[in-house]
Backbone bond lengths (Angstrom), bond angles and torsions (degrees), N, CA, C in turn:
res aa  C-N    CA-C-N  psi(-1)  N-CA   C-N-CA  omega(-1)  CA-C   N-CA-C  phi
1 X - - - 1.459 - - 1.528 109.05 -
2 X 1.311 115.48 137.02 1.454 121.47 175.00 1.532 107.68 -111.46
3 X 1.320 115.61 131.14 1.444 122.56 176.51 1.520 107.48 -119.38
4 X 1.308 116.75 140.01 1.473 121.49 -178.11 1.518 109.08 -129.50
5 X 1.312 116.46 126.18 1.457 121.62 176.48 1.518 108.86 -97.90
6 X 1.305 116.26 121.91 1.466 121.69 177.59 1.514 109.08 -102.76
7 X 1.320 116.08 118.25 1.458 121.80 176.32 1.531 106.02 -87.50
8 X 1.320 115.96 118.46 1.474 120.54 -176.67 1.521 110.70 -81.11
9 X 1.308 116.00 119.78 1.455 122.59 178.14 1.527 108.90 -126.78
10 X 1.298 115.66 174.96 1.468 119.03 177.45 1.512 111.23 -62.75
11 X 1.313 118.55 -20.10 1.464 122.26 -175.45 1.522 114.91 -90.04
12 X 1.355 117.27 -7.80 1.447 116.29 -179.15 1.530 114.19 -129.92
13 X 1.306 118.73 3.04 1.459 120.32 179.94 1.522 112.06 -59.64
14 X 1.319 117.14 -31.27 1.470 120.57 178.93 1.518 111.65 -85.70
15 X 1.308 118.33 5.61 1.469 122.94 179.68 1.537 113.13 -108.04
16 X 1.310 116.83 7.53 1.483 120.32 -175.11 1.507 112.09 -62.26
17 X 1.328 117.68 -39.67 1.484 120.63 178.42 1.543 109.91 -59.21
18 X 1.331 115.65 -43.41 1.467 120.29 179.04 1.522 110.78 -63.22
19 X 1.343 117.44 -44.18 1.466 121.68 -179.58 1.529 110.64 -62.64
20 X 1.326 115.98 -45.07 1.482 120.06 178.52 1.515 111.56 -63.33
21 X 1.344 115.47 -40.20 1.463 120.37 178.48 1.539 110.85 -62.17
22 X 1.328 117.37 -46.03 1.468 121.28 178.97 1.523 111.79 -64.00
23 X 1.339 115.83 -36.66 1.462 119.79 177.77 1.519 109.58 -61.35
24 X 1.310 117.88 -44.83 1.496 121.01 178.83 1.530 109.94 -67.03
25 X 1.325 115.57 -45.61 1.488 119.33 -177.07 1.508 111.67 -60.56
26 X 1.329 117.26 -43.46 1.474 122.65 -175.18 1.538 112.54 -98.87
27 X 1.316 116.48 -1.51 1.456 122.22 177.60 1.521 113.59 56.22
28 X 1.347 116.97 53.14 1.455 120.79 172.72 1.518 109.25 -118.54
29 X 1.316 115.64 149.26 1.445 122.04 179.17 1.530 107.73 -79.02
30 X 1.319 114.86 142.28 1.445 120.72 -174.91 1.510 109.08 -125.92
31 X 1.332 115.75 135.59 1.461 123.46 -178.42 1.531 107.81 -125.57
32 X 1.313 116.15 152.06 1.462 120.49 -175.87 1.534 111.56 -133.26
33 X 1.330 115.23 143.04 1.463 122.28 165.71 1.502 109.62 -157.15
34 X 1.335 117.70 157.91 1.473 120.23 179.72 1.516 111.66 -73.95
35 X 1.304 115.46 157.57 1.454 121.32 175.43 1.523 108.13 -58.95
36 X 1.320 116.34 137.70 1.459 121.13 178.65 1.531 107.69 -104.81
37 X 1.310 116.54 126.89 1.444 121.23 178.09 1.514 108.75 -95.14
38 X 1.320 117.29 115.88 1.443 122.75 179.25 1.516 108.77 -124.85
39 X 1.317 115.56 149.71 1.449 119.12 -179.21 1.517 112.98 -62.32
40 X 1.343 117.38 -32.17 1.452 120.62 -175.77 1.523 113.25 -95.94
41 X 1.331 118.89 -2.31 1.450 120.56 -170.96 1.524 114.18 -85.22
42 X 1.314 116.39 -24.42 1.456 118.88 -175.99 1.510 113.33 82.63
43 X 1.348 117.62 -0.42 1.466 119.38 176.01 1.527 109.05 -66.08
44 X 1.278 115.48 146.71 1.433 120.89 178.01 1.519 109.64 -99.86
45 X 1.341 117.26 144.82 1.444 120.61 179.32 1.514 112.68 -64.75
46 X 1.335 116.66 -14.40 1.468 118.32 178.28 1.531 111.36 -71.91
47 X 1.343 117.88 -6.82 1.455 121.43 174.82 1.540 113.03 -80.05
48 X 1.344 116.55 -19.12 1.444 121.17 -176.58 1.544 110.85 -60.31
49 X 1.328 115.79 129.14 1.450 118.38 179.11 1.538 111.87 -76.37
50 X 1.302 115.38 160.58 1.450 121.26 171.68 1.539 108.43 -65.32
51 X 1.325 117.42 134.22 1.459 121.74 -174.54 1.518 111.83 -57.89
52 X 1.304 118.46 -47.46 1.467 121.42 -177.65 1.519 111.79 -65.43
53 X 1.316 116.89 -42.40 1.459 120.46 178.23 1.519 111.29 -64.67
54 X 1.327 115.99 -40.92 1.466 120.74 177.13 1.520 109.73 -60.14
55 X 1.302 117.35 -49.15 1.472 121.22 -178.80 1.529 111.47 -63.51
56 X 1.337 117.91 -35.26 1.464 121.05 174.58 1.530 111.09 -61.52
57 X 1.353 116.01 -42.78 1.467 119.96 178.47 1.521 111.74 -64.54
58 X 1.335 116.99 -41.12 1.468 120.36 178.63 1.515 109.60 -65.22
59 X 1.304 118.97 -42.13 1.466 121.19 177.27 1.534 110.29 -60.70
60 X 1.321 116.96 -39.96 1.460 121.26 176.76 1.524 111.11 -63.40
61 X 1.332 116.91 -42.55 1.467 122.00 179.73 1.529 110.63 -66.08
62 X 1.332 117.78 -36.42 1.440 121.88 177.20 1.537 109.46 -61.70
63 X 1.327 117.22 -46.03 1.466 120.08 178.00 1.521 111.26 -65.77
64 X 1.308 117.74 -41.53 1.459 123.33 -179.93 1.525 111.72 -66.28
65 X 1.347 117.39 -34.78 1.468 122.67 -177.64 1.531 110.36 -57.55
66 X 1.312 116.21 -34.95 1.467 119.89 -176.10 1.512 112.21 -64.86
67 X 1.324 117.70 -22.21 1.491 120.68 179.99 1.516 112.91 -118.90
68 X 1.308 118.32 -11.67 1.458 122.08 -174.68 1.537 108.78 -114.80
69 X 1.328 116.70 103.04 1.450 121.59 -178.59 1.523 113.20 -76.33
70 X 1.306 118.44 -4.09 1.463 121.45 178.58 1.527 112.40 -83.12
71 X 1.323 115.67 -14.80 1.488 118.40 174.40 1.516 107.01 -74.76
72 X 1.310 116.10 115.72 1.455 120.95 -174.27 1.516 117.06 -79.01
73 X 1.334 117.02 -28.16 1.475 119.12 177.08 1.524 109.08 -58.60
74 X 1.317 116.12 141.92 1.455 119.17 173.08 1.542 107.96 -71.73
75 X 1.303 116.65 160.57 1.459 121.83 176.99 1.543 107.82 -61.22
76 X 1.313 116.78 -40.74 1.478 120.12 177.21 1.526 112.05 -62.55
77 X 1.324 115.24 -39.63 1.465 119.64 178.27 1.527 113.01 -65.04
78 X 1.331 116.02 -41.12 1.459 120.62 176.89 1.543 110.44 -64.00
79 X 1.319 116.37 -41.75 1.460 120.63 178.93 1.529 110.49 -65.36
80 X 1.346 116.74 -33.48 1.448 120.15 176.44 1.546 111.55 -64.26
81 X 1.333 115.23 -33.36 1.478 119.99 -179.90 1.548 113.01 -72.70
82 X 1.326 116.00 -24.35 1.468 119.89 -168.72 1.530 114.20 -54.31
83 X 1.327 121.86 -43.12 1.466 119.66 -177.95 1.530 115.40 -78.61
84 X 1.340 117.35 7.61 1.466 119.98 -179.07 1.539 108.46 -46.18
85 X 1.319 119.71 139.79 1.476 129.54 6.54 1.530 114.25 -91.58
86 X 1.345 117.46 6.44 1.470 119.31 177.01 1.525 110.13 -74.87
87 X 1.305 116.42 125.66 1.457 120.95 -179.92 1.531 110.34 -82.57
88 X 1.316 114.36 146.66 1.472 121.40 174.76 1.550 105.83 -114.09
89 X 1.305 115.85 146.92 1.485 117.84 178.70 1.518 111.66 -64.77
90 X 1.312 114.59 139.14 1.455 121.48 175.61 1.521 106.42 -153.21
91 X 1.331 116.94 120.88 1.478 119.64 -178.72 1.520 109.13 -55.38
92 X 1.306 115.25 127.79 1.456 122.60 -178.61 1.545 109.30 -98.37
93 X 1.322 115.25 131.13 1.463 122.39 -179.15 1.537 112.36 -107.06
94 X 1.315 116.80 16.54 1.462 119.94 -173.22 1.517 113.82 -56.64
95 X 1.301 119.62 -49.86 1.460 119.48 -174.02 1.548 111.21 -80.99
96 X 1.303 118.25 -5.77 1.459 119.94 179.62 1.539 110.56 -88.97
97 X 1.328 116.49 -42.79 1.462 120.80 -170.34 1.549 114.28 -113.73
98 X 1.302 118.29 -11.62 1.447 118.89 -176.59 1.509 110.89 -156.19
99 X 1.303 114.63 167.66 1.447 120.57 177.53 1.509 110.19 -146.57
100 X 1.289 116.11 167.80 1.449 124.11 -178.30 1.531 106.16 -123.64
101 X 1.316 118.26 116.94 1.467 120.84 -177.05 1.529 108.81 -103.97
102 X 1.316 115.17 121.87 1.465 121.33 177.82 1.534 108.73 -74.31
103 X 1.303 116.18 165.42 1.460 120.50 -176.96 1.510 112.88 -63.51
104 X 1.349 116.93 -21.49 1.461 119.86 178.95 1.522 113.41 -90.99
105 X 1.353 117.41 0.23 1.456 121.51 178.45 1.536 115.03 100.57
106 X 1.324 117.00 -6.76 1.468 119.72 175.83 1.512 110.05 -65.33
107 X 1.349 116.35 137.74 1.453 121.47 179.37 1.516 110.67 -110.14
108 X 1.325 115.39 128.42 1.454 123.71 178.30 1.545 107.72 -121.07
109 X 1.323 117.90 154.68 1.447 118.73 175.48 1.528 111.46 -70.68
110 X 1.323 116.95 -24.55 1.446 121.39 -174.68 1.516 110.22 -158.35
111 X 1.293 117.56 145.83 1.459 120.97 178.57 1.511 114.67 -71.92
112 X 1.325 117.22 -9.79 1.466 120.75 -178.81 1.521 113.60 -85.39
113 X 1.344 117.60 -6.95 1.466 118.48 -174.86 1.536 111.19 -124.39
114 X 1.302 116.85 32.69 1.468 119.40 -175.81 1.504 113.16 -58.29
115 X 1.327 117.25 -35.40 1.466 119.86 -176.70 1.517 112.41 -83.67
116 X 1.348 118.51 -8.30 1.451 120.68 -170.35 1.524 116.16 -97.11
117 X 1.333 118.14 -12.64 1.469 119.53 -178.65 1.514 110.00 -133.98
118 X 1.284 114.13 161.94 1.458 121.84 173.31 1.531 107.94 -102.18
119 X 1.309 116.71 108.85 1.471 119.35 -173.02 1.529 113.16 -83.79
120 X 1.322 115.27 161.94 1.436 121.42 167.67 1.521 106.86 -91.38
121 X 1.326 115.65 154.46 1.448 120.85 -179.21 1.531 109.10 -104.89
122 X 1.325 117.05 123.11 1.447 120.47 -177.58 1.520 113.39 -68.76
123 X 1.332 116.96 -21.46 1.440 119.99 177.04 1.548 110.02 -74.03
124 X 1.318 115.60 -28.91 1.475 120.23 179.46 1.522 113.76 -84.33
125 X 1.341 116.16 -43.09 1.468 119.09 -172.58 1.508 113.67 -115.59
126 X 1.315 117.99 -1.35 1.469 122.31 -176.89 1.500 110.55 91.40
127 X 1.347 114.61 150.80 1.453 119.57 -174.52 1.535 111.80 -63.70
128 X 1.345 116.88 -47.01 1.443 120.46 -174.49 1.529 111.09 -57.71
129 X 1.327 117.08 -49.73 1.470 120.90 -178.30 1.537 110.17 -64.27
130 X 1.339 116.76 -44.81 1.456 120.04 -178.95 1.527 111.23 -60.84
131 X 1.347 115.82 -43.31 1.457 119.46 -179.13 1.516 111.99 -68.12
132 X 1.346 115.91 -42.49 1.456 120.62 -179.81 1.546 112.29 -62.72
133 X 1.313 117.36 -29.35 1.469 121.48 -179.66 1.523 112.38 -90.64
134 X 1.327 117.34 -5.51 1.448 121.73 178.13 1.511 108.98 -70.13
135 X 1.301 117.33 132.40 1.441 120.43 176.39 1.535 108.92 -140.07
136 X 1.280 114.97 153.91 1.469 119.64 178.30 1.512 109.05 -90.88
137 X 1.316 116.50 129.65 1.456 118.24 171.97 1.537 108.10 -71.10
138 X 1.299 117.19 171.82 1.474 119.35 176.32 1.514 106.70 -54.22
139 X 1.301 114.64 117.26 1.464 120.68 -176.56 1.522 109.07 -106.98
140 X 1.313 115.84 132.56 1.465 120.42 177.48 1.507 112.45 -84.07
141 X 1.315 116.31 -0.02 1.457 120.59 179.48 1.511 112.14 95.57
142 X 1.318 114.36 177.58 1.447 118.98 177.87 1.526 108.28 -155.90
143 X 1.322 114.89 175.93 1.459 119.98 -177.56 1.496 112.00 -115.98
144 X 1.332 119.15 18.67 1.448 122.35 179.14 1.535 109.29 -73.65
145 X 1.339 115.29 131.16 1.460 120.79 -177.21 1.535 111.54 -48.35
146 X 1.302 117.74 -53.84 1.474 121.53 -173.13 1.522 110.91 -63.00
147 X 1.320 118.02 -39.89 1.456 120.12 -178.80 1.552 111.38 -71.14
148 X 1.302 117.57 -39.27 1.461 120.76 178.52 1.523 109.44 -62.80
149 X 1.340 117.22 -53.10 1.451 120.00 -177.05 1.541 111.04 -63.57
150 X 1.326 116.93 -41.28 1.476 121.14 178.24 1.504 110.51 -58.85
151 X 1.331 116.97 -48.63 1.466 119.93 -178.39 1.525 112.79 -68.40
152 X 1.338 117.22 -40.15 1.459 119.79 176.04 1.536 109.83 -62.23
153 X 1.306 116.94 -40.09 1.460 121.09 179.71 1.523 110.41 -60.82
154 X 1.321 118.08 -50.36 1.460 121.50 -177.98 1.517 113.19 -78.60
155 X 1.323 117.85 -6.77 1.457 121.76 169.25 1.530 110.47 -93.44
156 X 1.344 115.55 10.21 1.464 124.17 176.28 1.515 114.11 59.77
157 X 1.336 116.51 40.39 1.447 120.85 171.64 1.518 108.06 -74.37
158 X 1.313 117.55 114.53 1.476 120.79 -173.12 1.537 113.17 -61.05
159 X 1.315 116.11 -40.18 1.480 118.36 178.02 1.530 110.58 -58.45
160 X 1.313 117.16 -42.59 1.470 121.33 -179.52 1.512 111.36 -69.52
161 X 1.320 117.53 -38.34 1.469 121.69 176.93 1.512 110.45 -59.86
162 X 1.339 116.85 -50.02 1.461 119.41 179.85 1.521 112.65 -66.68
163 X 1.312 117.40 -36.32 1.463 120.64 176.70 1.515 110.49 -64.57
164 X 1.317 118.19 -42.30 1.478 121.63 178.22 1.520 111.17 -64.60
165 X 1.327 116.86 -41.11 1.459 120.26 176.47 1.519 110.56 -60.33
166 X 1.314 117.12 -43.32 1.470 122.16 179.35 1.536 111.30 -62.60
167 X 1.321 114.93 -41.81 1.462 119.61 -179.03 1.532 113.51 -68.22
168 X 1.317 116.07 -32.37 1.480 118.74 -170.26 1.508 112.97 -102.49
169 X 1.323 119.30 3.84 1.476 119.02 -179.52 1.509 111.52 -80.47
């Protein structure tokens, strides 16, 4: 199985039809999320899409999802993306079920909050202790595909549960 993540930017919103067509033609699953601007990423703010155009694309993907099983985002996940760039609350399970280990051994609950917490280093204190002490600060949420679907899944959103089962069978 081939899965492709498409980061939606101002430069590809008008290419969604082409991307969906290629997905069908080559039979690969396609996932979508907006470009994430991070201080350490080197992304430029000029990649940010126009809000109305972005929301039009998400509305189109929501309609397409009902007939196109190659779109990997759950319907709930696509609906969560719709109000971008305004964040909606969603309980985050990052520090409970997973962690992000930096190249130096620092453990974070999520790669999106590197600047917001002081991590423990698993090379210094061991993985188990570092992970157990990892906690998420108050998170305003994010629009990353994997985080949205992960959190919807562990918040027992039935649509996301069934979508994940379909994707992983």
